[in-house]
N, C-alpha and C positions, 0 to 999 in steps of 0.2 A: 539307301533306299528304305531300309527296312526300318532305320530312325524316321524318315520322313512318313512311312505308314503309321508308326506308332503314334507320332505326334497329331497327324490327321483324324486319328481315331481319339484321342485324349481331348481334342477342341468341342468334340460333338457331347453335347448335355444328353445323358439319357432321358428317357420318359418315365416320370416317378409313377409307381404303383398305385400311389397314393391319391390319384386324379382323375378323372376322365380325359379331359381336354386340356390341349396347351394351347394359349393363346401366345404364338410366337409374335416376337416382334416382326414388322415387315412395312410394306409400302402403305401409305395414305390411300385410301378408295376415295374418290370425289363422290360429291351427294347426288350427282348424275347418273352414276355407277351403281348408285343402290337401286336396282329397278325390276327386281324379282327374277333377273336371269344370270345365270352362274357363268363369269367368264375369267380371262387371264388374271383379273384383280384378286383372284382366290389362288393363283399359284404359288404364292408363299407363307400359305396358312396352313394351319395342321387341319388334316382331313380324315374324317373317321368315317368307317361304312357300317352297315348293319348294327344302328345305335338303337336302342328300344325306348320309346318315347311313350309319354302319357296321354291316354289310358291306354293306347294300343298300337302296333305297328311298328316299324324300325324305319331308320332315316338316315341318310348321308349328313356329316356336320362339316363346317369349317369354321375354324377360329382364328383370328389373330390381332395383335394393338401394334398402333404405331406410336405410343407414348400418349397421345392424345384421346384417342378414340379405341374403344371397343368393337371387333368387327365378328358378327356372326350371322352363319347361312345354313339353312336348313332345308332339305329336299326330300320329302317322302310321297306316297300315294294314298287321297283318302278315298271315302266311299262316296264323296258328292263333290259337286264343281262351288259348293258354297261352304267352307268350314272356314273356321276362325283358329288362329294359331297365339299362344301365348306364350312367353319366358317370364318366369318368377325368379328374379335375382336375389339372393342371399337368404332363402329360407328352404326347408325341407318338408314342408306340409302342404298341400294343396289350398289355395288360396289362402296363403298364412298373411295374419294380419300386420301391418307395419313393414312390408317387404315392397322390395321395386320391383316394375315391371314394364313389359311392352307388349301392346295386344296390335293385332294384323287382321283384317280382315273383318270386324265384329259388325254386324248389321247396323248395331244400334249406336256405336261409336264411329267406326270409320267403315263401311261396307270394302271397300277396296284399298283401304290404306293403313296407316298406323298411328297408334296414339300410344304416347309416354303415359304410364299409368302408375297407380298404387293401390296393392290389394289390403283390405280392411276386413278379410274375413271371408268365408264360404259366400260365393256368389257377389260378394260384394267389392267395387274397385270404385275408383275416384280417378277422373283425368288431371294430370299434375296442370297446374294453373300455368309452369313454365315446360312449354313443350320442347325436350332437349333430344338430340339427335334425329335420325333419318331411318325411315324402314319402309319395305314395299313386298306386296305378296302376289305373287300370280297363281293361276291354276288353270293348266292345259286341257285339252280335251279326254284326254285318259285320266283326269283328275290327281296329276302331279302336281302336286303343291311345292313351290319353291318361295323360299321367305328370305330375305337379306335385312341387316340389322346394322345399324352404325348408332353407336352408344357413347357420350362422353364417358372417361375414365372419371373423370372429378369434375361434375356438372356445378357444385356447390348447392343443388335443389335439395335441403334437407327437409323443406315441407313435402318434397314428392318422393321421399325415401329414395332418395337415388343415394347409390353406394357410392365412395370414394376409393376407387379402385386403385391395388396399388402392386408394382412388380414385386414378383416373388413370394406373393399371397397367393391363398386358393380359395375360393368361393363357391357356395352351393349354387344351386342351379336345376330349375324343372322346367322342360318344355312339353306343352300340353296342346291339346286341339279337340276341337268339337265340332260334329256335323249334324246334331240333333237339338233343335230348340235351344235358347238361349243367344240369339245372339245369329243361327245358323241355320241351314236347312238342306235338304234333300238328302240325310243319311241317317244312320242308327247310332252314332258314337256320341257319347256325352261324357265330358272330359274327368269325371267324378266317377265313373262307373268301373275303370280298370286298375291295374297295379301303378302305385305311385313311382314312376321313375326318376329320383332324385340323383343328379350328377353334380360333379365338381368341374370348374373350370380354374387354371391355372396360369397366371399372370407372368407369363415366362419372357425375361428381358433377353432371352438370346434369339437368334434368327433360326429359321428351321433349317435342320440340317443339309447341307449340300450334297446329294447321294453323286452328283456327276463329279464331283471334286473327290469322294473318295473313290468310286469305281476308276476315273484316271490313275490315284496314286496306285491300286491294286493291280491294275493291267501293269502300270511302268515296272511295278517290282516284279509281276511274274514274268513279262519279257525279259528283264535283266536276268533273273534266274534260269530261263529257258535258253537264255544264248549262252548263259555261262557253261551250263551243263552241254549244250549241243557242241560246243566248240571243244571242251574236256573228249568227249565220246570220240570226235573224229582227227584229235591230235594222235598220231601214232607214235610210237617209241623209237627213239633213234636206234637202228641197227648195229651192232658192234663190227669194226673192221675186220675181215678174215685174210688172214695173209696165205697165199698159195704156195 
């Protein structure tokens, strides 16, 4: 039993402190499920709460990959019902030139949708000629923003600055949002006003650790030990024969 428990622990790859997110190997998500609503399709993804995003606020993040696509989801509360959200991949500077990106909800490009983009410097973006991937953004009545993104790991679109993501490698990532001018409205947040929260995502070839399997092993061992100790406790020593 103890050997089984040790084996179960050994097969779980620990999350490294050298990156922020693990894109674990998981099940594919169909295009129709990239709809701006978090469902069971994210159950096998890495999940992170209270993550600071740029320029302010915190979000819940989901990340995974299936060998063909990278999947990311973000949920946070904005200060308006008309913000935009952008991902910058492969850079550590706001709107860094020559980097890959994804833009959702920008009034000038896709007011309620997704555009595959490249960043060309501060406030300058270009829409890729080849629109790779799928994305969705929704905002509810309490300004809760939900973004889902499905992006090819290797689209081959070098003109669009798309990254060729490979397993066991770590990549820079910035998640930013805006609700004041520049393709958004109704709020007071401008993407360049706050601290820059640069993150990293690791393309993890392992599936997310199965907590239920580990717990089963722990309970099994605990039950066996408890049964052994209980049996030992209630077993009485044989009494010596008394000759009268």
